[in-house]
C-alpha distance (Angstrom), angle and dihedral (degrees) to the residues before:
residue distance angle dihedral
M1 . . .
S2 3.78 . .
N3 3.78 127.2 .
D4 3.81 88.4 -112.0
L5 3.80 88.3 73.3
I6 3.80 99.4 36.8
S7 3.79 119.9 58.8
G8 3.77 115.2 -111.9
A9 3.81 94.1 -143.0
S10 3.77 111.3 129.9
C11 3.78 140.0 -166.1
A12 3.80 88.0 -102.3
D13 3.83 92.0 66.3
A14 3.79 119.4 115.3
F15 3.79 114.4 -66.9
P16 3.81 103.8 -179.1
D17 3.80 98.2 171.8
R18 3.81 95.6 47.9
D19 3.81 96.1 116.4
R20 3.79 93.7 47.1
A21 3.80 91.7 46.1
E22 3.81 92.6 49.4
E23 3.80 91.1 50.1
I24 3.80 92.1 50.5
A25 3.81 91.0 44.3
A26 3.81 91.2 53.1
R27 3.80 91.0 53.1
V28 3.80 91.3 47.2
E29 3.80 92.0 49.9
R30 3.80 91.9 49.7
F31 3.81 90.8 49.2
V32 3.81 94.2 47.7
R33 3.81 94.9 47.2
E34 3.81 96.4 42.7
V35 3.81 103.6 33.1
V36 3.81 110.1 18.6
V37 3.81 101.9 40.6
P38 3.85 93.3 65.2
Y39 3.82 87.9 58.1
E40 3.81 91.6 62.0
T41 3.80 89.2 91.6
D42 3.81 94.2 44.5
P43 3.84 107.7 129.7
R44 3.81 95.3 -143.8
R45 3.79 96.9 115.0
D46 3.78 131.4 131.3
H47 3.79 125.8 -120.3
H48 3.82 88.9 -81.2
D49 3.83 91.5 51.4
C50 3.82 92.1 -109.5
P51 3.84 119.3 139.4
T52 3.80 112.3 -91.1
D53 3.78 123.3 -123.0
E54 3.80 88.5 -112.7
L55 3.80 89.8 59.8
T56 3.80 90.5 44.3
R57 3.80 92.9 53.6
E58 3.81 92.2 48.3
L59 3.81 92.9 50.1
R60 3.79 92.6 46.5
Q61 3.77 91.9 51.0
K62 3.79 89.3 53.9
A63 3.82 89.6 49.1
R64 3.80 89.8 48.6
D65 3.81 90.5 51.5
A66 3.81 90.2 48.8
G67 3.81 93.0 49.0
V68 3.81 94.8 -118.3
L69 3.81 101.9 106.5
T70 3.81 111.2 126.1
P71 3.83 87.6 -9.7
H72 3.82 96.1 174.7
I73 3.82 90.7 64.1
L74 3.79 109.6 70.3
P75 3.83 126.2 -137.6
D76 3.82 91.6 -100.5
G77 3.81 90.1 56.3
S78 3.80 95.2 -105.7
H79 3.80 121.3 130.4
L80 3.78 127.8 -123.5
S81 3.78 113.5 -112.3
Q82 3.79 114.4 -92.1
R83 3.79 89.7 -105.3
G84 3.80 89.3 51.0
T85 3.79 90.7 46.0
A86 3.79 89.1 53.9
R87 3.79 91.4 56.9
V88 3.81 90.2 53.0
L89 3.80 100.7 39.9
I90 3.81 93.9 48.5
R91 3.81 88.2 56.7
S92 3.79 92.9 46.0
G93 3.81 88.1 54.3
L94 3.81 94.2 60.4
S95 3.80 85.7 100.8
P96 3.81 125.3 34.1
L97 3.82 85.0 -127.3
G98 3.81 93.7 49.0
P99 3.82 99.0 85.6
L100 3.79 89.9 46.0
A101 3.80 92.0 51.0
C102 3.81 95.1 44.7
N103 3.83 94.4 41.5
T104 3.79 93.3 -118.9
A105 3.81 95.3 115.8
A106 3.78 130.8 117.4
P107 2.95 132.4 -68.3
D108 3.81 93.5 17.0
E109 3.80 95.7 55.6
G110 3.81 93.2 54.0
N111 3.78 92.4 42.1
M112 3.80 91.6 52.0
Y113 3.78 90.2 51.4
L114 3.81 92.3 50.5
L115 3.80 96.1 46.3
G116 3.79 91.9 44.5
K117 3.80 90.3 54.4
M118 3.79 101.2 37.8
G119 3.79 110.1 17.1
S120 3.79 123.2 112.1
P121 3.84 116.8 -120.8
M122 3.82 88.9 -98.6
I123 3.80 93.0 49.4
R124 3.81 92.1 47.3
E125 3.80 92.4 50.0
R126 3.79 98.0 42.0
F127 3.80 102.5 35.1
L128 3.81 109.9 15.1
E129 3.79 102.6 45.3
P130 3.85 96.5 57.5
I131 3.83 88.7 52.1
V132 3.81 92.1 49.2
R133 3.80 90.1 49.1
G134 3.80 89.3 52.7
E135 3.80 91.7 -120.2
K136 3.81 96.3 118.1
R137 3.78 135.5 30.6
S138 3.79 120.4 -140.5
A139 3.80 137.7 -148.2
F140 3.81 132.2 -153.5
F141 3.82 112.8 -142.4
M142 3.80 109.2 -157.1
T143 3.82 113.1 107.8
E144 3.81 116.9 82.6
P145 3.83 133.7 -159.6
A146 3.81 109.2 -71.4
H147 3.81 94.2 -150.4
E148 3.81 88.0 59.3
G149 3.79 92.4 52.0
G150 3.79 94.2 -109.8
A151 3.78 132.3 150.1
G152 3.78 119.7 -65.9
S153 3.79 122.5 138.7
D154 3.82 86.0 -9.0
P155 3.83 105.9 59.7
S156 3.81 91.2 -176.7
M157 3.84 86.3 77.5
M158 3.81 90.8 68.2
F159 3.80 114.3 144.3
T160 3.81 99.9 179.4
E161 3.80 107.0 106.7
C162 3.77 136.9 -160.6
R163 3.80 129.7 -165.9
K164 3.78 132.2 -171.7
E165 3.80 118.4 -114.3
G166 3.79 112.0 176.1
E167 3.81 108.4 -59.5
E168 3.80 93.1 -15.2
W169 3.77 139.5 71.3
V170 3.81 121.4 -136.8
I171 3.83 115.9 -147.8
N172 3.80 127.9 -162.7
G173 3.79 129.4 173.2
R174 3.76 148.8 83.4
K175 3.79 130.4 -85.5
A176 3.81 132.1 -168.9
F177 3.81 138.4 -164.3
I178 3.80 90.3 21.0
T179 3.79 101.9 170.6
G180 3.79 113.9 -135.3
A181 3.81 96.4 -3.1
E182 3.80 90.6 135.2
G183 3.80 104.4 76.5
A184 3.82 96.7 7.2
G185 3.81 120.1 136.5
V186 3.80 98.4 -161.3
G187 3.80 129.6 43.7
I188 3.80 131.9 -167.8
I189 3.80 107.9 -158.9
M190 3.80 126.0 -166.2
A191 3.80 119.1 -155.2
K192 3.78 136.6 156.6
A193 3.80 127.1 -111.9
P194 3.82 129.5 177.9
E195 3.82 86.5 -93.2
G196 3.80 91.7 54.7
A197 3.81 136.8 -97.7
C198 3.81 118.9 -9.4
M199 3.82 135.3 -167.0
F200 3.78 124.4 -146.8
L201 3.80 133.9 -171.5
V202 3.80 116.1 -140.2
D203 3.78 138.3 175.2
L204 3.80 114.6 -117.0
P205 2.92 140.3 -106.8
D206 3.80 98.7 40.0
P207 3.81 124.6 171.1
A208 3.81 89.7 -133.0
I209 3.84 89.6 62.4
R210 3.80 110.6 68.1
I211 3.80 122.0 -170.8
D212 3.80 104.5 -139.0
R213 3.78 98.6 -177.1
V214 3.79 143.6 -24.0
P215 3.80 106.2 -140.9
R216 3.76 119.5 -146.5
T217 3.80 107.0 -109.1
I218 3.79 135.3 -172.2
D219 3.82 92.3 -105.5
S220 3.80 124.9 66.3
S221 3.80 109.2 177.4
M222 3.81 100.6 98.5
P223 3.82 123.5 78.1
G224 3.79 113.5 -122.2
G225 3.79 94.7 22.4
H226 3.81 119.7 -132.6
A227 3.78 109.7 -47.8
T228 3.79 134.4 -159.4
V229 3.81 109.7 -141.3
T230 3.79 140.6 -177.2
I231 3.81 119.2 -142.7
R232 3.78 112.2 -158.2
N233 3.81 122.4 -179.4
L234 3.80 94.3 -28.5
R235 3.80 107.8 -179.8
V236 3.82 116.2 -150.6
P237 3.83 125.5 -179.2
D238 3.79 114.6 -116.4
D239 3.83 92.9 -116.4
Q240 3.81 89.8 61.7
M241 3.79 91.6 67.1
L242 3.79 112.0 105.1
G243 3.80 104.1 -123.6
A244 3.79 115.9 -35.9
A245 3.79 135.4 -36.6
G246 3.80 108.4 -74.3
D247 3.82 94.9 27.3
G248 3.81 94.4 98.4
F249 3.80 100.0 99.3
R250 3.80 92.2 42.3
Y251 3.79 90.6 52.7
A252 3.79 90.9 45.6
Q253 3.81 87.2 58.5
V254 3.82 89.6 55.4
R255 3.80 88.6 58.2
L256 3.78 97.7 36.3
A257 3.81 107.7 75.2
P258 3.84 98.4 38.6
A259 3.82 92.4 45.2
R260 3.80 91.3 47.1
L261 3.79 90.5 50.8
S262 3.80 94.4 46.0
H263 3.81 88.7 58.3
C264 3.81 86.8 58.0
M265 3.80 90.2 50.6
R266 3.80 96.7 51.1
W267 3.80 96.6 44.3
L268 3.79 91.3 46.3
G269 3.80 86.8 59.4
A270 3.80 90.2 51.3
C271 3.80 91.7 50.2
I272 3.80 91.9 48.2
R273 3.79 88.0 56.5
A274 3.81 93.2 44.7
N275 3.80 88.9 52.2
E276 3.80 90.3 50.9
I277 3.81 89.5 54.1
A278 3.81 93.2 46.5
S279 3.81 91.7 46.8
D280 3.80 91.4 50.8
Y281 3.81 89.8 49.5
A282 3.80 92.7 49.1
N283 3.80 92.2 51.3
R284 3.81 94.5 47.4
R285 3.80 100.9 39.0
V286 3.81 115.0 84.5
A287 3.79 121.6 -158.7
F288 3.80 131.9 162.7
G289 3.78 91.1 8.1
K290 3.82 101.1 -52.1
P291 3.82 142.7 57.0
L292 3.79 113.8 -74.7
V293 3.79 91.0 -117.6
D294 3.81 89.1 65.2
H295 3.78 90.9 60.3
E296 3.78 106.2 90.1
G297 3.80 92.8 -139.2
V298 3.81 88.9 62.0
G299 3.79 101.2 31.5
F300 3.79 91.7 51.6
M301 3.81 91.7 53.3
L302 3.79 90.5 54.8
A303 3.81 90.4 46.7
E304 3.81 89.6 52.1
N305 3.80 88.6 51.0
L306 3.79 90.8 56.7
I307 3.79 90.0 51.1
D308 3.80 92.6 49.3
I309 3.82 92.3 46.4
Q310 3.79 91.2 52.9
Q311 3.80 91.9 47.5
C312 3.81 90.2 50.6
Q313 3.78 91.6 51.0
L314 3.80 91.5 50.7
M315 3.81 93.5 46.6
I316 3.81 92.0 49.9
D317 3.80 92.1 47.2
W318 3.81 91.7 48.9
C319 3.80 93.8 49.7
A320 3.82 91.3 44.6
S321 3.80 90.0 53.3
V322 3.81 89.2 54.3
L323 3.80 90.9 53.5
D324 3.80 91.7 45.6
R325 3.79 89.0 55.2
G326 3.80 88.9 59.9
D327 3.82 100.2 -104.9
N328 3.81 117.7 134.6
G329 3.81 89.3 -121.9
N330 3.79 95.7 -151.1
V331 3.81 94.5 140.4
E332 3.78 94.0 40.6
S333 3.81 94.3 46.2
S334 3.80 90.2 50.4
M335 3.79 89.1 53.6
A336 3.79 91.6 46.1
K337 3.79 92.9 48.0
V338 3.80 92.4 52.0
S339 3.77 96.1 41.9
V340 3.79 97.2 43.5
S341 3.80 98.4 40.8
E342 3.80 92.1 49.7
A343 3.81 92.2 46.2
L344 3.80 91.8 48.1
M345 3.78 89.6 51.8
R346 3.80 89.3 54.8
I347 3.80 91.4 48.0
A348 3.81 94.3 48.6
D349 3.80 91.7 45.6
R350 3.80 92.5 51.1
C351 3.81 90.7 48.9
V352 3.79 90.5 55.6
Q353 3.80 91.1 45.9
V354 3.81 93.9 49.2
M355 3.80 90.8 52.2
G356 3.80 95.0 46.3
G357 3.79 113.1 -167.2
S358 3.80 91.4 -2.7
G359 3.78 89.2 61.2
L360 3.79 90.9 59.4
T361 3.80 95.7 57.8
E362 3.78 134.8 79.9
D363 3.81 89.3 -116.9
S364 3.81 88.0 103.6
I365 3.80 135.7 16.3
V366 3.81 91.8 -107.4
E367 3.81 96.0 96.4
Q368 3.82 91.3 45.4
V369 3.79 91.8 50.7
F370 3.80 88.5 51.8
R371 3.82 90.2 53.8
E372 3.79 94.4 44.4
V373 3.80 94.0 49.2
R374 3.79 91.0 48.2
A375 3.79 88.1 56.9
F376 3.82 90.6 46.2
R377 3.80 89.6 62.6
V378 3.82 86.5 66.1
Y379 3.77 108.0 36.6
D380 3.79 121.7 75.6
G381 3.78 86.2 27.8
P382 3.81 127.1 -33.8
T383 3.79 117.5 -103.7
E384 3.80 91.2 -107.2
V385 3.82 93.7 54.6
H386 3.79 91.2 52.7
K387 3.81 91.9 48.0
W388 3.80 90.1 49.0
S389 3.81 90.3 50.0
L390 3.79 91.0 49.7
A391 3.80 91.2 47.9
K392 3.81 90.2 53.8
K393 3.79 89.6 52.5
I394 3.82 90.4 49.8
K395 3.80 90.2 53.7
K396 3.80 93.1 46.0
H397 3.78 92.1 48.6
W398 3.80 91.5 48.0
K399 3.80 91.5 52.1
Q400 3.79 91.7 49.8
A401 3.78 91.6 48.9
N402 3.82 92.4 50.3
E403 3.81 101.4 43.8
């Protein structure tokens, strides 16, 4: 693929907030390792094994007291660069509870970015600020039930509709896999109008939005799980639309690449920690007359983990530098999502394998990280969708070059 299709931004590009980001990241890492990690065995979980809102509030208060709540958004409301954000979010991910405690978790982190960039003053004050302060969780309502033919990886299939009635919009439809909808205080809802896709901000809960079920899924790090909901005659004032009618897909693109990349950041942190645990196990555990790490079959897996971790760090930093330069980063974030999610799956799998039976138990976070990373290969676009999208761009670029 030629350099005309791939951005030439590199890790050597300007990184003006490096020192500030590293200082914040160091504080976040200390907080996660010393304060959050002991909570990993806390029994306050819902019936799907997700952290409860009670546990979330307690962790966030501790982060607030430590000065590391929403650390990637600075006191003046500005945002760290994407490269700076990577330094911080990787550290917050060292525990599955870390992003939740520090308010860097999905979907809140992506929603904060979108509302900070595109929200009106009223929307920022009413909806964004409580999320930034860690007082409310948010949910992003886009995906729809697959068995009903609704939007998933292809948002153009959206069935949820909105129509204008006076100074209000009326929304009807169904949504699925809505992370954190149960217990959220703010919702961003996508629906289609004759003008095109629209986004709306709403207070939650709302009687017009009914949670039908919260299926049990392989991952368990996000409060509220991934709900299926029915929206029936939801009335939203016109000033709670984000932008104008028809801007929905354009605004979704603003959120897309940074949110996709921040997933890579957080789960890289989790895999770094899992590898630390597996490495410690391999050095302490003796079998067949020597430590496991001295057996090539084990030692080589840990060596491969180090290689994959380094490659993930470089890929994230490269993609972040593209976003910092002002490009939309859609191609680069697709590449990063594929490369990083697949590498993290290899890392998590090796950690389980190195630890044998111990890696299959809840005695450490290793088995949870394996489950969470497996889910990550699906959400924010499965690997195959990103490869298909990249292949289409290759074909388009080839045609343009040969006309």
